[in-house]
Structure formats: C-alpha cells, structure tokens
C-alpha positions as CSV (number, residue, x, y, z in Angstrom):
1,M,-74.5,12.8,-45.9
2,K,-74.2,16.2,-44.2
3,S,-71.5,18.6,-45.3
4,S,-69.8,18.4,-41.9
5,E,-69.8,14.6,-42.0
6,L,-68.3,14.7,-45.6
7,K,-65.5,17.0,-44.4
8,Q,-64.7,14.6,-41.6
9,V,-64.6,11.6,-44.0
10,R,-62.3,13.5,-46.3
11,K,-60.1,14.5,-43.4
12,K,-59.8,11.0,-42.1
13,S,-59.1,9.7,-45.7
14,E,-56.4,12.2,-46.1
15,H,-55.0,11.4,-42.7
16,D,-54.9,7.7,-43.5
17,K,-53.3,8.3,-46.9
18,H,-50.6,10.4,-45.3
19,V,-49.9,7.8,-42.6
20,V,-49.5,5.1,-45.3
21,E,-47.0,7.3,-47.2
22,A,-45.1,8.0,-44.0
23,V,-45.0,4.4,-43.1
24,V,-43.6,3.4,-46.5
25,R,-41.0,6.1,-46.2
26,R,-39.9,4.9,-42.7
27,F,-40.1,1.1,-43.2
28,G,-39.9,0.6,-46.9
29,P,-39.5,-1.5,-48.9
30,I,-42.6,-2.9,-47.3
31,S,-45.5,-5.0,-48.4
32,R,-49.2,-4.2,-47.9
33,V,-49.3,-6.8,-45.2
34,G,-46.4,-5.0,-43.5
35,I,-48.3,-1.7,-43.7
36,Y,-51.3,-3.5,-42.1
37,K,-49.1,-4.6,-39.2
38,Q,-47.8,-1.2,-38.7
39,T,-51.1,0.7,-38.9
40,N,-53.9,-1.8,-38.2
41,F,-55.9,0.0,-41.0
42,R,-58.4,-2.2,-42.8
43,R,-56.9,-4.2,-45.6
44,T,-59.3,-2.8,-48.2
45,T,-58.3,0.7,-47.0
46,I,-54.7,-0.1,-47.5
47,S,-55.3,-1.5,-51.0
48,H,-57.2,1.6,-52.0
49,I,-54.7,4.0,-50.6
50,T,-51.6,2.2,-52.1
51,R,-53.3,2.0,-55.5
52,E,-53.9,5.8,-55.4
53,L,-50.3,6.5,-54.3
54,L,-49.0,4.3,-57.1
55,E,-51.2,6.1,-59.6
56,E,-50.0,9.4,-58.4
57,G,-46.3,8.3,-58.7
58,K,-45.6,8.8,-55.0
59,L,-44.9,5.1,-54.4
60,V,-43.2,2.5,-56.7
61,E,-43.1,-1.3,-56.6
62,V,-39.7,-2.8,-56.1
63,G,-40.0,-6.6,-56.5
64,R,-41.3,-9.2,-54.1
65,S,-40.5,-10.2,-50.5
66,D,-38.0,-13.0,-49.9
67,N,-40.0,-14.7,-47.1
68,P,-39.3,-18.5,-47.3
69,L,-42.9,-19.5,-46.6
70,G,-46.2,-18.3,-48.0
71,R,-47.0,-16.0,-50.9
72,K,-44.3,-13.6,-52.0
73,Q,-45.6,-10.1,-51.3
74,I,-45.1,-7.1,-53.6
75,L,-42.9,-4.5,-51.9
76,L,-43.5,-0.8,-52.0
77,K,-41.1,2.1,-51.4
78,L,-41.2,5.9,-51.7
79,N,-40.6,7.2,-55.2
80,E,-37.6,9.4,-54.3
81,Q,-37.8,11.2,-57.6
82,F,-41.4,12.2,-57.2
83,G,-40.3,15.6,-55.7
84,Y,-37.3,17.6,-54.9
85,I,-36.0,19.8,-52.0
86,V,-33.9,22.9,-52.2
87,G,-31.4,23.4,-49.4
88,I,-29.6,26.7,-48.9
89,E,-26.8,27.1,-46.4
90,F,-25.0,30.4,-45.9
91,D,-22.7,32.4,-43.7
92,D,-20.8,35.7,-44.0
93,Q,-18.4,34.1,-46.5
94,Q,-20.2,31.7,-48.8
95,I,-23.7,30.6,-49.9
96,L,-24.3,27.0,-50.9
97,A,-27.5,25.9,-52.6
98,G,-28.3,22.3,-53.4
99,L,-31.2,20.3,-54.9
100,M,-32.0,16.9,-53.3
101,D,-34.4,14.1,-54.1
102,L,-36.6,12.6,-51.3
103,H,-33.9,10.2,-50.0
104,P,-32.3,12.8,-49.6
105,T,-29.5,12.6,-52.1
106,V,-27.8,15.7,-53.4
107,V,-28.4,16.1,-57.1
108,T,-26.5,19.3,-57.7
109,V,-24.8,22.0,-55.6
110,I,-23.7,25.5,-56.6
111,S,-21.9,28.1,-54.5
112,E,-21.0,31.7,-54.7
113,P,-19.4,34.3,-52.3
114,T,-21.8,36.0,-49.9
115,D,-22.5,39.6,-51.0
116,L,-23.1,41.8,-48.0
117,S,-22.5,45.1,-49.8
118,R,-26.3,45.7,-50.3
119,G,-27.3,44.9,-46.7
120,R,-30.3,42.8,-45.7
121,D,-32.4,43.2,-48.8
122,G,-29.4,42.5,-51.1
123,L,-28.7,39.2,-49.2
124,L,-32.3,38.2,-49.4
125,D,-32.3,38.7,-53.2
126,Q,-29.1,36.7,-53.5
127,L,-30.6,33.8,-51.5
128,K,-33.7,33.7,-53.7
129,R,-31.6,33.9,-56.8
130,I,-29.3,31.1,-55.9
131,A,-32.3,28.9,-55.0
132,R,-33.6,29.4,-58.6
133,K,-30.1,28.7,-60.0
134,A,-29.9,25.4,-58.1
135,I,-33.3,24.3,-59.6
136,Q,-32.2,25.4,-63.1
137,A,-28.8,23.7,-62.8
138,A,-30.6,20.4,-62.0
139,G,-32.8,20.7,-65.1
140,I,-36.1,20.0,-63.3
141,D,-39.4,21.7,-63.5
142,P,-39.8,24.2,-60.5
143,S,-43.3,22.7,-59.9
144,R,-41.6,19.5,-58.7
145,V,-40.0,21.3,-55.7
146,V,-41.9,20.2,-52.6
147,G,-40.1,22.2,-50.0
148,I,-37.2,24.5,-49.2
149,G,-34.8,24.4,-46.3
150,I,-32.6,27.4,-45.2
151,A,-29.6,27.0,-42.8
152,D,-28.9,30.4,-41.3
153,P,-25.6,31.2,-39.4
154,G,-27.3,33.3,-36.8
155,L,-29.6,32.7,-33.8
156,V,-32.7,31.2,-35.4
157,D,-36.2,30.7,-34.0
158,S,-37.0,27.6,-36.0
159,R,-40.6,27.4,-34.8
160,R,-41.5,30.8,-36.3
161,G,-38.9,30.6,-39.2
162,V,-37.3,33.8,-38.1
163,T,-33.6,34.8,-37.8
164,I,-33.4,36.7,-34.5
165,M,-29.8,38.0,-34.8
166,S,-26.4,37.2,-36.3
167,S,-23.0,37.9,-34.7
168,T,-21.2,37.7,-38.1
169,I,-23.6,39.5,-40.5
170,D,-24.5,43.1,-39.7
171,S,-28.2,44.1,-40.0
172,W,-29.3,40.4,-40.2
173,N,-31.8,40.8,-37.4
174,D,-35.5,39.7,-37.1
175,V,-35.6,38.4,-40.7
176,P,-38.9,36.4,-41.3
177,L,-37.2,34.0,-43.8
178,R,-39.9,31.4,-43.8
179,E,-42.7,33.9,-44.6
180,I,-40.6,35.6,-47.3
181,F,-39.6,32.3,-49.0
182,E,-43.1,30.7,-48.8
183,E,-44.6,33.8,-50.4
184,E,-41.9,33.7,-53.1
185,F,-41.8,30.0,-54.0
186,Q,-45.3,28.8,-52.7
187,V,-43.9,25.7,-51.0
188,P,-43.4,24.8,-47.3
189,V,-40.2,26.3,-45.9
190,V,-38.1,25.1,-42.9
191,V,-35.6,27.6,-41.4
192,E,-32.9,26.1,-39.2
193,S,-29.6,27.2,-37.7
194,K,-26.8,25.8,-39.9
195,T,-25.3,24.2,-36.8
196,R,-28.5,22.2,-36.0
197,A,-28.9,21.2,-39.7
198,K,-25.3,19.8,-39.7
199,A,-25.8,18.0,-36.4
200,L,-28.9,16.2,-37.8
201,A,-27.1,15.2,-40.9
202,E,-24.1,13.9,-38.9
203,Q,-26.4,11.8,-36.7
204,V,-28.3,10.2,-39.5
205,L,-25.7,10.2,-42.4
206,G,-22.3,11.0,-41.0
207,S,-19.9,10.5,-38.2
208,G,-22.7,10.4,-35.6
209,S,-23.2,6.7,-36.6
210,K,-26.9,7.0,-35.8
211,Q,-26.1,7.4,-32.1
212,N,-28.9,9.0,-30.0
213,N,-26.5,11.2,-28.1
214,I,-24.2,13.4,-30.2
215,I,-22.8,16.9,-30.2
216,Y,-21.7,18.6,-33.4
217,L,-19.2,21.5,-33.2
218,D,-19.6,24.1,-36.0
219,Y,-16.4,26.1,-36.4
220,G,-15.8,29.3,-38.2
221,A,-16.0,33.0,-37.5
222,G,-18.8,31.9,-35.2
223,I,-18.8,28.8,-33.0
224,G,-21.9,26.7,-32.3
225,A,-23.0,23.3,-31.1
226,G,-25.8,21.1,-32.4
227,V,-27.0,19.0,-29.5
228,I,-28.9,15.7,-30.0
229,I,-29.9,14.0,-26.7
230,D,-31.9,10.8,-26.5
231,G,-32.5,11.1,-30.3
232,Q,-34.0,14.6,-30.0
233,L,-32.5,17.8,-31.4
234,L,-32.5,20.3,-28.6
235,Y,-33.9,23.8,-29.3
236,G,-34.5,25.5,-25.9
237,H,-37.2,28.1,-25.0
238,D,-36.1,30.6,-27.7
239,C,-34.4,28.0,-30.0
240,G,-31.0,29.1,-28.6
241,A,-29.7,25.8,-27.3
242,G,-26.1,25.2,-28.4
243,E,-24.9,28.7,-28.6
244,I,-21.6,27.8,-27.1
245,G,-19.7,30.4,-29.1
246,H,-21.1,32.9,-26.5
247,M,-19.9,30.9,-23.5
248,H,-18.0,33.2,-21.2
249,M,-14.3,32.0,-21.1
250,T,-12.4,34.9,-19.6
251,D,-12.9,38.3,-18.0
252,V,-10.0,39.9,-19.9
253,G,-10.9,38.6,-23.4
254,P,-11.7,40.7,-26.5
255,A,-15.1,42.1,-27.2
256,C,-17.6,39.8,-29.0
257,K,-20.1,41.0,-31.7
258,C,-22.9,39.8,-29.4
259,G,-22.0,42.7,-27.0
260,S,-20.3,40.7,-24.3
261,T,-16.5,40.1,-23.8
262,G,-14.4,37.0,-23.5
263,C,-16.8,34.7,-25.5
264,L,-15.4,31.5,-26.9
265,E,-15.8,32.6,-30.5
266,A,-14.2,35.9,-29.8
267,I,-11.0,34.2,-28.5
268,A,-11.0,31.0,-30.6
269,G,-13.0,31.6,-33.8
270,T,-11.3,31.9,-37.2
271,G,-11.0,35.7,-36.8
272,A,-9.1,35.4,-33.6
273,L,-6.8,32.7,-34.9
274,E,-6.0,34.6,-38.0
275,G,-5.5,37.9,-36.1
276,R,-2.9,36.3,-33.9
277,A,-1.1,34.7,-36.8
278,R,-1.0,38.0,-38.8
279,K,0.2,39.9,-35.8
280,A,3.1,37.5,-35.2
281,L,4.1,37.5,-38.9
282,S,4.0,41.3,-39.0
283,E,6.4,41.4,-36.0
284,G,8.9,39.2,-37.8
285,A,7.9,35.6,-37.0
286,V,8.9,33.0,-39.6
287,S,6.4,30.5,-40.7
288,R,5.6,28.3,-43.8
289,V,2.0,29.6,-43.6
290,L,3.2,32.8,-45.3
291,A,4.1,30.8,-48.4
292,L,0.7,29.2,-48.5
293,A,-0.8,32.8,-48.5
294,G,1.3,33.8,-51.4
295,G,3.5,36.0,-49.3
296,E,0.6,38.2,-48.3
297,I,0.1,38.4,-44.5
298,A,-3.5,39.7,-44.9
299,D,-4.4,36.5,-46.9
300,V,-3.4,34.0,-44.2
301,T,-6.5,32.0,-43.2
302,A,-7.3,29.7,-40.3
303,W,-7.3,26.7,-42.6
304,M,-3.7,27.5,-43.7
305,I,-2.7,27.8,-40.1
306,L,-4.1,24.4,-39.2
307,E,-2.4,22.8,-42.2
308,S,0.9,24.3,-41.3
309,A,0.6,23.2,-37.7
310,H,-0.1,19.6,-38.9
311,A,3.0,19.8,-41.1
312,G,5.2,20.7,-38.0
313,D,5.4,24.5,-38.3
314,K,6.4,25.9,-34.9
315,M,4.6,29.2,-34.9
316,C,1.4,27.7,-36.2
317,G,1.8,24.7,-33.9
318,N,1.8,27.1,-30.9
319,L,-1.3,28.9,-32.2
320,V,-3.1,25.7,-32.7
321,S,-2.2,24.5,-29.3
322,E,-3.9,27.7,-27.9
323,L,-6.9,27.0,-30.1
324,A,-7.1,23.4,-28.9
325,R,-7.0,24.5,-25.2
326,D,-9.8,27.0,-25.7
327,L,-12.0,24.6,-27.7
328,G,-11.2,21.8,-25.3
329,V,-12.3,23.8,-22.3
330,G,-15.5,24.9,-24.0
331,L,-16.3,21.4,-25.1
332,A,-15.5,19.9,-21.7
333,N,-18.3,22.1,-20.3
334,V,-20.6,20.8,-23.0
335,V,-19.7,17.2,-22.3
336,N,-20.3,17.6,-18.6
337,L,-23.7,19.1,-19.4
338,F,-24.9,16.6,-22.0
339,N,-22.8,13.4,-21.7
340,P,-22.6,12.6,-25.5
341,A,-21.5,9.3,-27.0
342,V,-19.9,11.0,-29.9
343,L,-18.5,14.5,-30.4
344,V,-18.1,15.5,-34.0
345,L,-15.9,18.3,-35.1
346,D,-16.5,20.5,-38.1
347,K,-14.7,19.0,-41.2
348,R,-13.1,22.4,-41.8
349,L,-10.9,21.7,-38.8
350,E,-9.6,18.5,-40.4
351,P,-6.5,20.1,-41.9
352,G,-5.3,20.1,-38.3
353,G,-5.2,16.3,-38.4
354,D,-4.4,14.2,-35.4
355,F,-2.3,17.1,-34.0
356,L,-5.4,19.1,-33.3
357,L,-7.7,16.1,-32.5
358,D,-5.3,14.7,-29.9
359,Q,-4.7,18.1,-28.2
360,I,-8.4,18.9,-27.9
361,M,-9.0,15.4,-26.4
362,R,-6.2,15.9,-23.9
363,V,-7.6,19.2,-22.7
364,L,-11.1,17.9,-22.7
365,K,-10.1,14.9,-20.5
366,G,-8.5,17.3,-18.1
367,F,-11.7,19.3,-17.6
368,A,-14.5,16.9,-18.2
369,L,-15.7,14.1,-15.9
370,A,-13.6,11.1,-16.5
371,T,-16.6,8.7,-16.6
372,F,-18.0,10.8,-19.6
373,S,-14.8,11.6,-21.5
374,T,-13.3,8.1,-21.5
375,K,-16.5,6.6,-23.0
376,M,-16.8,9.3,-25.7
377,D,-15.5,9.3,-29.2
378,L,-14.1,12.5,-30.7
379,R,-14.2,12.6,-34.5
380,Y,-14.0,14.8,-37.5
381,S,-17.1,15.2,-39.7
382,T,-17.3,13.0,-42.8
383,L,-19.9,15.0,-44.7
384,G,-18.0,18.1,-45.8
385,E,-19.7,21.1,-47.3
386,E,-22.9,19.2,-48.2
387,G,-23.7,18.4,-44.5
388,G,-25.9,21.4,-43.9
389,I,-27.8,20.9,-47.1
390,L,-28.4,17.2,-46.3
391,G,-29.6,18.2,-42.8
392,L,-32.1,20.6,-44.3
393,G,-33.3,17.8,-46.6
394,L,-33.9,15.6,-43.6
395,S,-35.7,18.4,-41.7
396,V,-38.0,19.1,-44.7
397,L,-38.8,15.4,-45.1
398,D,-39.6,15.0,-41.4
399,K,-42.0,17.9,-41.6
400,R,-43.5,16.6,-44.9
401,F,-44.0,13.1,-43.5
402,A,-45.1,14.0,-40.0
403,I,-48.1,12.0,-38.9
404,P,-51.2,14.2,-38.8
405,A,-52.9,14.4,-35.4
406,L,-56.0,12.3,-35.7
407,R,-55.6,8.8,-34.5
408,P,-51.9,7.7,-34.3
409,P,-51.2,4.4,-36.1
410,T,-50.3,1.3,-34.2
411,F,-46.5,1.6,-34.5
412,M,-46.6,5.0,-32.9
413,L,-48.8,3.9,-30.0
414,E,-46.4,1.0,-29.4
415,E,-43.4,3.3,-29.3
416,L,-45.2,5.6,-26.8
417,V,-45.9,2.6,-24.6
418,E,-42.2,1.5,-24.8
419,A,-41.1,5.0,-23.9
420,V,-43.2,5.0,-20.7
C-alpha cells in the first residue's frame, strides 16, 4: 500500500472511531446494534472500534437492553471519568475555577477575589494559577485534563479565542487567551463570553428547560444577553451578539466605559444602582440596607438593595422599581427582536424575589409585542455560581465530540434532510 493510501486509511479509521465515540456520548447507553442504526458503519467495523474504545477506557459497559423480544444487547456509554475539564469564569470581582468530568458534573470549585493590581500580566498569572489549584484540589493527575474552558466578562471573539475588550477591566484588550493557555497547558482551550457560557448551561441544564429559543440575562457591573435561537447560540460577525449592556437608552444618561453615554449598563448595572443608594443615604435617607452593610454607606451592594426591597424597604423599593423599568425596557427590545420562549434572569437578581420579577414583567409587557410577551416565561436562573463553569464544560465537550468532516454518519444526514 502506498504511503498516501495508508494515511487515508488511518484518517478514515480515526474518523470512524471518533464518530462512534460521539454517537455513544449523544445516544448512550446504546448497543452496538443501535450504533449501527445511527451510523450505518459495517458491523465488523463497529465491533472493532468499540473493543478499542473499551480497552482504552473511553467507553464502559452498563448492563443489557430491556427489549422484550430477541437477544438482550450489551449497552455502552461514555466513561465520564476518563478525562476532566477545567472551567474558569471571572469578572472584575471574582474568579471561579472548577473541575468537571465528561458529563459534565462539577467535581470541585474554588474561588478567590480578582486581583487587578498588577494589570493584564498579573491577571493572566492568576488565571493560570487558579486553574492548577482546581486540578490539585480535585486530586487528579494533570495529564487527565482533556480541555480547558475560559468564560471572560468582556467582548470575546470565540472563533479566535481572543478577548477584544472589557468595559469593566482596564487594560484587558486584545488578549489571546486560547493561545496563551494552550501553550501553557498543552490541551485544547475554548474561550467564551461568560454570558454565552451561562446561556448554554441554562438551556441544557437549568431554567431554559431544553427550549430551543431562550435568552439569558447576565447582570452585574456589566449587562449582557446570551441568545439561543432555534437551538443555535448566536455569535454575530465579530462574536458581539447579545451586548445589550451597550444598548442606548437615553441621551442624557451617564458615560459608559465603552465610550458612549446612556448605555443600559451605565444606568442599570450594579455600579449605577449602588451609586444611587449611597447618594440617597449620604443625603439622609433612612433604609434597612444600611444595617445590612454594617453601617458603612460605602459597603452597600446591589444585592443588599434587592434584598431590602423584597423585604418592603421604601427607599430600596423605589430604586429597584427604577431598575425594573430600565431592565424591562431593554429586555422588551430583545424580546421583540428574538421572540424567545423563556427569558432567564441572572440568579444574582433573585434576592429581589417576586417583587423584582413582577415589575420587570409588567414593564416588558408594556413595551414588547403582546403576542410575544404573553407566551413567554420569565424566570430566575436555577444554576447559581456554577452556571458559567458548566456552560464551559458543555462547550469543551461539543468541540471534543464534534463529528470530523469526512462522511457524515447516517443520523446527521437524516437531520439535515429533516431541516430542509
């Protein structure tokens, strides 16, 4: 056999092996007969490949099928402990690093305050260090890490793995995160915006309830939206889809760090909410939120304001009503654009309870098309702080188990025909 022919045989063999592994991940537990039906590969090829994958520890046998007639088939599933994924989510306040198996299920999570005192290089060093700490905390061999995901708070070009800019972290511009981390850890790296990572997790594992049309609102110092339409996460030409924090809301609003004025995050982000509360307190307003902050006006946070409003505090209630109006108007525009079935709010907004949820929905219904808003559910996230990490795990797994581009297996061809 010629060298070129041998390479082609190996390429096809690797392709078929990867397809079988991907099919087991997607449809497992599944029998070899089931794999045959999904791929239409030769039965001898399937037997050979599954034997190899079992020997390598990538697949495991999990009993027999319960079909009432015929021979009970041995079922195969992905060995979710064969490898592990590191997920890192960060913003200007906190860094979370988690280790996940291939389900993905979070094995361990560690966190630490974001250190911005040493600029860009210092933050990069901290991100690398916390990734190693997550691996060490889980007690696994670093060689078992098969991928790393990074959820960045800025504008991210996910295709190139580069952070373009951040409105909340100074000097965090044009950072080639994927290149830096792949060189450091020698594994594939996915770089995603933390908003899109959370949206993906909510759709698959959280409040999105596996709906094909959901929008996730990420709320903090910055505001963003992860948009999933017809089952596809939207990116846009420069991976900027969903940057609703820079939606223009007013001509007389405050300056935004993006360089514009009157942006949604400039008037409704945590910084704006906290600033209004501290100003009112310094001018003599009375509120229970001051007790939550230990009597220190400078220590009042957005989350304390939401909690106080939910408890009936008048000053905080007025502030949260303003917040609900701004978020409701912004989200109404998004609903009119994308017509989601579910709109999921950041879990960090949950201290506002039904008080905040009801007010946002009232405003939203006043500005969005009635045919859209009346059929849409508005919910808080159920995933909490692990949402971004889980979304990264799903992104890394989707990349790892993507079907190589030789000949698509039968089940993919059928889906393409159905789509047409």
